[in-house]
C-alpha positions in Angstrom: 0.0 0.0 0.0 1.4 3.4 -0.9 1.8 6.3 1.5 -1.1 8.1 -0.3 -3.4 5.1 0.2 -2.4 4.9 3.9 -3.0 8.6 4.3 -6.4 8.4 2.5 -7.3 5.3 4.5 -6.4 7.0 7.8 -8.3 10.1 6.8 -11.4 8.1 6.0 -11.0 6.1 9.3 -11.0 9.3 11.4 -13.6 11.1 9.2 -16.0 8.2 10.1 -15.7 8.9 13.8 -18.1 11.8 14.6 -16.1 13.6 17.2 -12.9 13.4 15.0 -14.8 14.5 11.9 -15.6 17.8 13.6 -11.9 18.6 13.7 -11.5 17.8 10.0 -13.5 20.7 8.7 -12.0 23.9 7.5 -10.9 25.5 4.2 -7.2 25.8 5.2 -6.7 22.4 6.9 -3.8 20.3 5.9 -4.1 16.6 6.7 -1.8 13.7 6.1 0.3 10.8 7.4 3.0 12.0 9.7 6.5 11.7 8.2 7.5 9.4 11.0 4.9 6.8 9.8 6.8 6.4 6.5 9.7 3.8 6.5 13.1 5.2 5.6 16.0 3.2 4.1 18.3 4.3 6.9 16.0 3.0 9.7 15.0 6.4 10.9 11.5 6.5 12.4 11.2 2.7 12.4 9.4 2.9 15.8 6.4 4.6 14.3 6.8 3.4 10.7 7.1 -0.3 11.6 6.9 -1.3 15.3 3.9 0.9 16.3 2.1 0.5 13.0 -0.2 -2.5 13.3 -3.7 -3.6 14.1 -2.8 -4.2 17.8 -0.6 -1.1 18.3 -1.4 2.2 16.4 -3.9 1.2 13.8 -4.2 4.7 12.3 -2.6 8.1 12.7 -3.4 11.4 11.0 -1.9 14.8 11.5 -4.0 17.9 11.0 -2.9 21.6 11.1 -4.2 24.9 9.7 -2.2 26.3 6.8 -1.0 29.8 7.8 -2.2 32.7 5.6 1.3 33.5 4.6 3.7 30.9 3.3 6.5 32.3 5.5 4.5 32.0 8.7 5.3 29.2 11.2 2.8 26.4 11.9 2.4 26.8 15.7 -0.1 24.0 16.5 -1.0 20.5 15.3 -3.7 17.9 16.1 -2.9 14.2 15.7 -5.5 11.5 15.8 -4.4 8.0 16.9 -6.4 4.8 17.1 -4.8 2.6 19.7 -4.9 -1.2 20.0 -4.7 -3.6 22.9 -1.0 -4.4 22.1 -0.1 -1.2 23.9 -1.7 -2.1 27.2 0.1 -1.5 30.5 -3.0 -2.5 32.4 -6.2 -4.0 30.9 -7.6 -1.5 28.4 -5.1 1.2 29.6 -2.2 2.6 27.5 1.2 1.9 29.0 2.7 5.0 30.5 5.8 4.8 28.5 3.7 4.8 25.3 1.8 7.9 26.6 5.2 9.7 26.9 6.3 8.3 23.5 3.1 9.7 21.8 3.6 13.1 23.5 7.3 13.2 22.4 6.3 12.3 18.9 3.4 14.8 18.5 5.3 17.7 20.0 8.1 16.9 17.6 5.9 16.7 14.5 5.9 20.5 14.2 9.7 20.4 13.5 9.6 18.7 10.0 6.5 20.7 9.0 8.2 24.0 9.8 11.5 22.7 8.2 9.6 22.2 5.0 8.2 25.7 5.2 11.7 27.1 5.8 11.1 28.4 9.3 13.3 25.9 11.1 16.7 24.9 9.7 16.9 21.4 8.0 19.1 19.9 10.7 18.4 17.1 13.1 16.6 17.9 16.4 16.6 15.7 19.5 14.5 15.7 22.6 16.4 17.2 25.6 13.5 16.8 28.1 9.9 15.7 28.1 8.2 16.5 31.4 5.1 14.3 31.4 2.1 14.6 33.8 -0.3 11.7 33.8 -3.8 12.9 34.7 -6.1 10.0 33.9 -5.7 6.6 32.3 -5.5 6.7 28.5 -7.8 4.0 27.1 -6.7 1.5 24.4 -9.0 0.0 21.8 -9.9 3.7 21.4 -9.2 6.8 19.4 -7.5 9.7 21.1 -6.5 13.2 20.0 -2.9 14.4 20.8 -2.3 18.1 20.3 0.9 20.2 20.4 1.9 23.8 20.1 5.1 25.7 19.9 5.7 27.8 22.9 8.8 29.6 21.7 12.0 29.2 19.6 15.3 30.5 20.9 18.2 29.9 18.6 18.7 26.1 18.5 16.1 25.5 21.2 12.5 24.7 20.4 10.0 24.6 23.3 6.6 23.0 23.0 3.8 21.6 24.9 1.5 18.7 24.2 -1.5 16.9 25.6 -3.7 13.9 25.0 -7.4 14.1 25.2 -10.3 11.7 24.7 -13.4 12.2 22.5 -15.1 14.3 25.1 -12.1 16.8 25.2 -11.0 15.6 28.6 -7.2 16.0 29.0 -5.7 12.7 30.1 -1.9 13.5 30.0 0.2 16.5 29.2 3.9 17.3 28.6 6.3 20.1 28.2 9.2 19.5 25.8 12.5 21.0 24.7 14.1 20.0 21.5 17.6 21.2 20.5 19.1 21.3 17.0 22.2 19.2 16.8 25.5 21.0 16.0 26.6 18.1 13.8 25.1 15.1 12.1 24.7 11.9 14.1 
C-alpha cells in the first residue's frame, strides 16, 4: 500500500468517527500521514513506521494543522489522531505510561519537520532534551485519542513545545512540556 493510500485510509478512518470528523472541517486544513509513519531506508523513524504500525498497536494516525495565511508563517499547532490497539496495554484497556510519553514526544516533535519544509526551522536534526510528562487519567486502548501540540517559543537552537492527549469528550488525560535542540553536527 502506498503512503497516499495509507493517508487516505487513515483520513477516512477518522472522518468516520463523529467527534474526529468535527476537527477535519475547514478550508485551510492540511491533513496527512506524519513523516514518521513512512519507512526510511536508513532506519530512521522505524518505531512509528514499523513497530507501532499494526492492528494491535497504532492502527491509524493522522496529522492535521491549519495552513497559515502567509507561506512564511510558522505552523504553531497540530492535532494528531491515533487509534490505539490492545497491544499497547500497560494494564487492561489502559495505555502503557511509556507509550503515553512516546506519543507526547512524537506529537510535539511533529511540528519540526512541518516547519522545516516551510523554511522556518533549519533542515538539521533535532533531538528531545527533556519531556516532562504529567499523567492525569488513564489513556484508554482500543480507542481513538487526540494528541495536540503547540510551539511555545523558539530560541536559537532551542524549540520549546507543549502537548496533551485528550479523549473524544475533550478531557485531557496527559500533558507534557518538551524541549528539542538542533544538533550542531550530524549523528
